[in-house]
N, C-alpha and C positions, 0 to 999 in steps of 0.2 A: 883335434886335433889344428896342427899348424896352418896357418894362412898358403894358401897360394900364393905363389910370386912369380914376375913376369923373369924371365930369364933370358939370357946371352944368347943362348942356341936354337932360340925360337927363332924361325923364319919371317914372324910376322907379330909387332907388337901386341895384338890381340892376346897372342899364344899364352896359358897360363900354365903354369909345368911347377908345381909341389915340390918344396925344396927335399923333399927325402925320396924323388923317381930320379933316375940316372938316363939320363938322351944324350946317345953318342952327339957330337959335334958334326958329323957328316948326316944325321939324321934330315927329312925336311918335313916341315910342321904346318899346313893350312891353317888360316884365318880362323880364330874363335877355338882351336881344339884345347882340348884340356885333360895333362895327363896329371892326375889321383898320386897319391903317395907310393909307396915302393914299389912303382912302376918302373921299367926298364924296356928302353926304345934303343936297338942294335942300329949299327950301319946301313950306311942307305937305306932304310928306313923310310918309305913316305906316306905322311896322315893327312886324309884330305879336311877341307872346311868342317869346321864344325866337330867334327868327331869328339865322346869322351873315354878314355880311360879313364874310369872308377877309382880304381886302387888295385896294387897287387898282379898286374896284366903285364905279363911279358908279349912284345911285338918283335921279333928277332929280325936279324941284318936282310936286306934286300927283300921285304913284304911290302907290299903294299895296300894300304887301307883307306879306299873312298871318302864319299862324305858325310859328315852327321852319321854316323855310327856308334853306336853305344855298348860298349865292349864292359863284363862287369869281373870282378874279382877272378884271382887265378884262374883266366885264359890264356892260352899259350897259343898266336900265329905265328905260325912260321917256324915252327922247330923243324929238323933235320928228320928225314922221310925215317920210315922205322923199318924200311924193305932191305933184307940183306944182302940186296943187289946195289946201294946205296954208298957209292965211295965218297964222299966229302964233294962233288962235282956242283957246281952252282945251281944252283935250281929256284922257286918263287914259290910267293903265294900271292895272291891276288884278290882283294876283296871288293865288293860293290861300293853302293850306297844305301843306305840306309837300315840297315841289319843289324838287329838286337842279339848281342851271342853275350850268351848267361857265361855263371858261372863254370870254371874246370872245363870248357870247351879248347878245346884240339884240334888246332888246323896244320895239317904237313906240308913243309917242301914237295917240289916232284922230285922221281928216282927219272936220271938220265939230265946230261948237260943244257941247260939251259928251257927245260922242263916246268911247268908248273903247276900248281892247285889253282881252282879259281872257283870263287862264290861270287853271286850274283847280287842281285838289289834285292833289299826290301824283305829277306828274309830273316825266320824266329830259329835260332838254335839254342834250345835249352840247356838246363842243367847236365854237364858230362860228357855231353855230344863230340861224336871222334870222326873229323874226317880226314883221311889216310892220302897219301901220294898219287898224286897227281888225278884226283876225283873233279868233277865240273859239276857244283849246282847251278841252277839255275836261279831263274825271281821267286817273292814271292813264296820258298819252302818253307814248312814248317817242320823240323824237326822236336821230337819230345825227348823226356830226359833217358839219358844215357843210350840212343841208338847211336850204333855205329856203323860207320861204311870203312871197307877195306879197300886197297888201293884199284884207281883205274875206276871206280864207279861213277856213272851218268846221273843225274836225275833232274827230272824236268819240271819245267816250270808249275807251281801252283799243287805242286807233290805235298803228300800229309804222311810223315813218317813217324808212326808210334814209339811208344817210349818202351824202350829195351831192343828194339829191330837190331837185327844181326844183318849186316848186308853183304856176299862175298863178293872178291874181286871182281872188274871187268862187268858188273852188271851193269844195265842200262833201267833205268824209271822213270817211264813215261808221263808226261804232263798229267796232270788234274790229275792223280794217279794216288788214292788212302791205303795204307800199309798199316793194319791192325797191330798195337800191343804185341810188343813180344815174336814176333814172327821171323820166322828162317828164310831168310830170301837171296835162293841160289840161282836159279834164270834168271832173264828179263820177264819184266812185265812192263804188256801195253799200256797205252795213255785210256786213262778216262776209267779203268777198272779200280774193284775194292778187293783188295787182297787181305789175307790173317792165313795164322795158322803154321806148323812146324809137324810137319812140311807144308808148305805156302800153298793156298789154291785160292780160284778167282771165285768170288761169291754173289759178283754183280758188278754193275755201274756203280760207281762213288757221284752215287742223282745228290747227295748233300752237294758234293763239293761243283759238280757241275750246273747246281742251281746257283749256288753261291756265285758262281762265275758269269751268271745270266746266258748260259746256254738255251735256247731257242729250244721249243719242243718238238719242232720238229726234228730237229739236228738230236733229237735226246731220243727218238724213237728209233731214226738211222741206227745209232751206238746200240740201243737195246736189238734191234735184229744181229745187229754186228756181234755182239757176244751171244747171241742165241745160234749162232752159226757158227762161231768161234769154239764153244766152248758146253752147248748143249744135244749139239746135231750129229756127234761123236764123229765128225770129219777128222783127217788128219791137217795138217797144217795147210801142204800145197792144196790141197783139195779147198779147204775153208777161202784159204787166199782165192782161188778161182770164182766161189762162189760172192766174196765180198767185192770183187772186182767189176762185178756185174749188178751192184745194190746202192753200191757208197757213191755219191754224190757230191755231200757239202765238203767244206775245206777241211773239219775233224774225222769226216768219212778217210777221206786221203790222208789225213794224218796218221792214222792209225795204223792202213797201209802200208804206207811208204817205212811205220815204225817194224812192221812185221818182214818188209823187206830186207831191210839194212841189213848190213853182215852183224854178226853175232858171235861174242865168245863161250857165251853160255847158254845158248839156247833160248827159247821163248819158251813161258809158264803157261804150261795146254793141258790146265784139269782144271 
């Protein structure tokens, strides 16, 4: 491989751009950015300090990528929305800091003028993950190989989405949720739950994830009672909510109630 070279399009002297890469003169690159061979960086793209594009990475125009990300070959960040309603309007992808984005990941721009697709910090997106238009991904999310999100999906912090999972548009996935591999997700998944299957079903709390995130035993006990009321007591959702309001006192309990009360396009997974 030919040596990396300093290039006049870089905004910092320490930026390294391989001679076989193409970087638009209007792109803005932070200190310590490395652009590997055969990468393409579009007009008005912004790449933050210390981020590395290893090789064959495409960062399209109007894409903002934060600091210290590692982006692997053949990832495409900021591609046009695949939504049939998209008409070429100006929209964005915004990626936070310290993400690992593996081979063939695609993250598409929003549908709608000035709309955006957002990926937070410290996420791990494995090979061939797809994040469609207008999705919002939180922090510390893991998406395993070939997990696919349709448009307008929201994923809470610390969620873990298994390999080959398909998620319907407008679905909400709550914080610290675990979705087992090859599941079909068509309804909102409340936070802290373990789900799997086609059709998807709730099997219990995501106890492994909760322990890894240092959730105290008293909170675990409260969430277990919440799971019993929601999924084992044969209550409909409104009755279950009445029961939960009288029992849940912790911050996590209130978060669960708030999720269940929020407006939903797809409905709550209740089985």
